[in-house]
N, C-alpha and C positions, 0 to 999 in steps of 0.2 A: 375203926378202920386204921387206927394208928399202927404203923409197922407192917401193914399188909402190902404185899407187892401188887395187888390188884388195884387198879384205879377205879374211881366211882363209876365211870361209864362202862367198864367191864362188868362190874357187879350189876348195874342196871340192865345190861344186855343179857346177863345170865338169868336174872329174875324174869325179864320179858320172855325169853325163850322157854323157861321152865313153865310159866303160867300158860303160854300159848300152846305148848305141847300137851299140857293137861286139858286144855279146852278142845283139843282135836280128838279126844276120846269120845266115841259116839254117845255115851251117856250124858256128856256135858255140852253137846252141841247146842241144845235148846237154851241152856243157861247162858252160854257165851253170846248167842244171838240176841236174847232178850236184854242182856246187859249192854250190848252195842246199840240196840234200838232205843233204849231209854236215855242215851246220851245224845246231846245235840251234835257233837262232833264225831259220833260213831267210833269212838276210841276202842281199841281192842283191850281185853282184860290184862294181857301182859304189859301193854303200854301204861295202863292205869296203875298196876302194881309197881312198875319200875319207875314211874314218873317220867316216861320218855314221850317224845313227840315224833310223829311220822312227818318227814319233810320230803317233798317231791322235787326232783332236779329239773324236770322240764318245765319251762315257764308256761303258765296257763294263759291261753289267748282268750281275750274277752269274746263273749258270744256275739256281741253286736258292736263291732268297731266299724266306723265309717271307712270306706275304701279310700284309695289314693286319688287325689285330683286337686288341681290348683283352683282355689275359690274364685268364682266368677258370677256376676249377676245374670239372671235369665234374660233372654233376648226380648221376651214379651211379659206383660203382667200375668201372674199366675193366681188361680183361685186357691182357696184354702185346701180343697181336695187335691189339686194338682201338686201343691207344695208338700202335702202329706205323702202322696204317692212317690214323689222324687226322694223324699227323706227315707221312706221305707225301702226303696230300691238301694240307696247308698248304704243303709245299715245291713242289708242282706246280700250285697254284691259278692262278698267273699265266699258265700256258699254256692254261688252259681258258676257254671263253666264260663270261660271267657266268651265263647260263641253265644251262649244264651244271654249273657249280660249285654253283649253288643246288640243282640236282637231286641231286647227290651228297651235299651237306650235309643234305638232307632225309632221306636214308637213315640218318643218325646222329642224328636228332632226339631220341631217348631220352637221349642223353648230354649234350645241350645244356642249359645253365642256363636257368631260366625267364626269359622276357622277353615283351614285348608281341608280339602275333601279327603286327604289321606289320613287326617287325624282321627283316631278312634273316638267314638261317641261316648263310650262308657266313662272315661276319666272326665270328660267335659260335663256329663250329667252329674257325676259325683261332685265336681267343682261347684255346680249350682246348689247341691244339697249342703255343701260346706258353707257357701255364702248365705243360704237360708238359715243355717245354724249360727250365724254371727261371725264366721271367720272371714277376714278380709285380707286382700293383698295390700302391700304397702301403698300401691298406687290408688286403691279404692278407699283407703283410710282417710278420715277427715284430718285436715291439717290444723294443728293447735296454733292459736294466735300468739 
């Protein structure tokens, strides 16, 4: 490539485009699909030939991230099943509409710590889930000697 005005990434892009355009020919569909299915990363043939990698701009959100809420202990002792139900709610709350989440949180109102009546129940229930997962506020943390 010495003396060439093309940079390496331009050549890789050209190889990628050439191979991918060839794999769009109906006779080669099956070959391209089988080649992608045999790879764990499902890399296209053009990417394999050019040594390129597909990078996505949008950040991928984790499927199960705990919702937002300040960690707080439950108001009453909870059974293992109740703890599991609260944790499952916190992991799935982002997939629910706010109205449905509040409706479900209202079912667990006995376990919620005392708060103003205008405070939403969903963040308080998520706070219990965070507390059950070991997150503590600075006030709840044990003081080191």
